[in-house]
N, C-alpha and C positions, 0 to 999 in steps of 0.2 A: 592462196596464204592468207588473204585479208580477212575471206570469209570463215576460214577457220579459226583462226586469231579472235574475230568478233563473237563467234560462238563459245569459245573456250571463256573468253572476259563474262559472257552472261552467264555461262553455266556457274563460272566464279563466284559471280556474284550473288547468285539465288544459291548458292552452296554457304553462303556466309551468312545471308539473311534468316536460314533455317533455324539455329538457336533462338534468335528475336522473334520469329512466327511461332517457335515452340512456345517459348514462356508467354506470348499475349496468349496463344491459345487454351494453354494451361490456366490462366488467369481468368478469360472468358468463360471457363468450362466450371470453375471453382464458385460454389460448394457443389459437389454430384450428390450427397446426401446427408443426412442430417448430423452436424457439429455439435461434438460435447464440450460446455465448458466446465472444467472440473474447478471446484472451489474448494478449499480446504478449511470449511467453516461451516457451521450448522444452519440448515435451514432456517430462516426469518430473521437473522442478524443482517446488519449492514452490508456486508460483503456480499451475502447471498442476495440480498433486496438489489444490489447494485448490479450485479450478473444478470439477473430477470430484466431489469430493464433495459440492458444492454443487449440481450439475446432476442429480446422483441423486436428490437430496434432492426437487428442484424438481420433475424428472420423474415422482416417483411421487405428489408432492402436487397435480399441476396436469395431469397424463393427456396431456402429452405431451412428447416429447425433449427433453431440453436440452443439445445436443452442443457441446463444445469444440472451437473451430477455433484452432488454433497460428498466429499471423502475426506470425511476428519481423522484427527488423529495425528500424533506426534508433531504438533506444531506448525502445520503444515505440510509437513516432510512425506506424507502417504499421499496427499494429491499431486506434490510436486514430482514424487517419483515414477508415478502413474502416467503422468503427461511426458516425462522424459522416453520413457519406455514405448510409448505409441508411437503408431506410422507418422512420419513426417510428411503427412499431405495435406496439412491443415485441419485437417475435420477431429483435431484434440487438441483444446487451447487450456492454457491456466491462468485463475486471476490470480496474478500475482499480487504480493502486497510488502509493506515493509517486515512482517515477519520473517519471509524469504531470506532478506539482508541480514536480518538479525541471525538465522540458523545457520547461515557459512560459517560464524566463528564460535556461536552457541555448543552446535554439536560438533565433537571430536571427529566424528565415523559418520560418513552419509553414502549411501549408494549412488550418489550423483556428485558433479559439481555443479551449484546453478549457475555461474557465471558461464560456465563452458557449454553446459547441456541445454540451458533453455536459453531461446534466441527472444528477445523483447521484441515486442509488437507494437505496442502504444500503451501510452499513459491513459488513465481513468479519472483520477482525483486524488484528491488530498482532503485531510479532515483535521482541524486544529484539536489539540486537548486543551482542557482547562487544570490549573493548578486550583486546587479547590479546600477548603476547609471548614470546620464545623464552625458555625455563626458564635461559639463562646470562646473559639480563641484568638488570644489577643492581639496576635498582628493581623492588621489589614491591608498592609502591602509587602510585594515580594521584598522589599529592604527592612522592614520591621521582622519577617519571616527569618530572614535570614541572620539578623541581629538575635533575634529569641533562639535562636537555632544553636549558634554559636556560644550563646551562655548558657544554654543546655545542650549540652554534647550528648549523644545516645539516647534522648528521652522523648524524641518525637518520631511517633511510629509511621510510616507509610505505607497504606496498602495495596497491594496488586490485584489484577486478574490470574497471576499464576507467574512462575518463574519462567524469564525470558520473554514476558509479553512486553508490549509498546508501551503499560502503565508502569513496571518496572524499568526496563531499560531508560524511558527518559526521566522516570526521577532521579535513578543512578546518574546520568549527566547532569543533572541540577545538581545532585551533591558534588559530584567532579569539579563543577566550575563554578560554584559559589563556595566550594570549603567548609561545607559543614557535614556534620554525623548525623544520619539519621537513620532506623533501625526498619530494615523490609519486615510485612506481613503479608505472607502470601496467600490469596485464597482460589478457589477452585471458580471461577468466573468474576464478571463484574458485580453482580448483583448482590452477593452477601458482603463483598467490600464497601460498597455502597451502604447497605444495611448498617454497617459496624460506622462509617464513618457518622452518618445521620444521626447514629446512638450516642457516639463521642467516647467510642473504644479506640479509634486510631484517630491521627490527628491532620492527615492530610494524604490527597488522592491526584495523579492527575489523568483524568479521563476523557474520551471523546464529548465535545459538547454535547451532539445528539442524544448521547444517553443521559445526560444529567443537566439540560437545560429547563427542565420543567423544575427539578429540586432548586434551582437556584433563583428561578423566578417566584417558586411560591416561599423561600427565603430560609430553606431548612440546610442551604448549603452556600457557603458565599465562595464566589470566585475572586482571587488575588490576580491571576494574568492567565492569557491565553498562551500557549508554546511556539506558535507560528511567527515568523518574522513580520508580519504586519495582523492588525486587529480583524477579528472576526466581525460577519456582519450580524452574526445571531447575538452578539455582544459587543456592539461598538464603543460600548463606555467602560469596558475592560481594557487595561494596558498589555502589552507583552511583557515577557519576561526578560526578551532582550532590551527593553526600556531598562533594565536595572543592571543583569547581564548582559555585557555587550557580545555580541555574537552565537547567543542562545535560539536555533532553530530548532524543532522537531515537529513532525506530525503522523499520523497514520498516512497512507495512502494505498492504492490498486492500481493497475494495471494489466495487461493482456501478454500475456510469453506464449511461446510455442516451442515442440522438439525445434533442435538447432537447426537440423538439415531442412525444414522446411523452404520449399523456395521462394526467394524474396520478392518475386511478384504477388505472390499469395500473400504475404506478410505487407507489401505494400496495398496491395487491395483492401487488406482488412483495417489495418492504422487511416487508410483514406475514409472508409464508412464509421469507424469509430471516433474521428476528428470531426466527421459532419453530424455525428449522433450528439456531439458534446458543444455542437453550436445551434444545435437544433432549438427551440425558445421551450416547447413544451417539457422536454427531457430535463432544461437547464432549470426548469423551476420546479421540478421535482426534487432533482439535487439539492438545489437551496432550501426547500423544505426540510431535508435531511441534514442541514449542516455542512454540505459537502459542495467544494468547489472543482470547477474542470480541472484538468490539468492535461491536455493536449500536448501530443510529443511525439517528434518524427522516430522510427526506430533506433537510429543513430543517439538521437536526445536520449532516450530511454537507456542505452546502454552506458552511456555516461553518468546521466542519474543513478543509475543502479549501482554502478560501480562506486560512488561517491558516496552512498548510503551503508555500502557493506565498508569500507573503512571508516566510515564515522562512528558505526555500532560496533566495530572492533574493538574501536578504542575504548569505549565504554564497558563492554563486557569483560576486557581483560582488566580494566583497572577496578571493576567490582566484582571477579571473581564470580561472574554468573554462571550458575549450571543447569541445565535445564532438570525438569521434575521426572 
């Protein structure tokens, strides 16, 4: 009887260990083929470059190619939907961004629910934007800008790279928190927007620093502030908007997401490799050259961060009645 009982307990213990062994085996064998990183932006831009840098690291570490696939259109929704519909085995990943958090509220009807259908895997980076004006603009500080805007309601034009882009939503948040009235002038991308700012046809933009630091250093544009909670290493003498408007904080950001049912052990494996990459000195230096700060996060921290971002931009979109193009 004792022998049978010992045998039963041994078998029961072995059975209980099977799921853990299965999960471990799955993580140890991943990836078994090339992995796609789907990017909702065109090749050559900062998100694409970031995905390729990270993909190279993951390829070397995990022994399979991590290939960037650019699926542009609809503000990143085409790329996101492609990943939602992919097999939940970790071999298709999404480069997530602030645009995903904005699109939750911006679009009335989507074929997916971002918070439900995309599992956060890792945070990658965050980038400040600069509030910039033409050098002839009379205000030299955020306080002076607000005073001028209140004295001239509806007479300041701010440009953006298009409706619903970070350039617009961050400017609209500035309007909301500063209590000023400015007119939105949307463009098809940042290049024509900046051309018109340099020419003096519009008065202010909120643009990622890496896109305009050359203009700032040459004196063709004047920065009033950066949008992050702390000052930027690229522009250490430029104050933050929050130094004038308490609580103001905005940035673009990128992360990695996956179809919702990807096993946790694969998500944790990728997360660990991304965090290792962000700590690697050579990659950190490349990111710094792009004006990008690492944003390492656990999957749970990513979930909390993205949820907060969705809530933040929902308030702005509703306040400004922003509609997609």
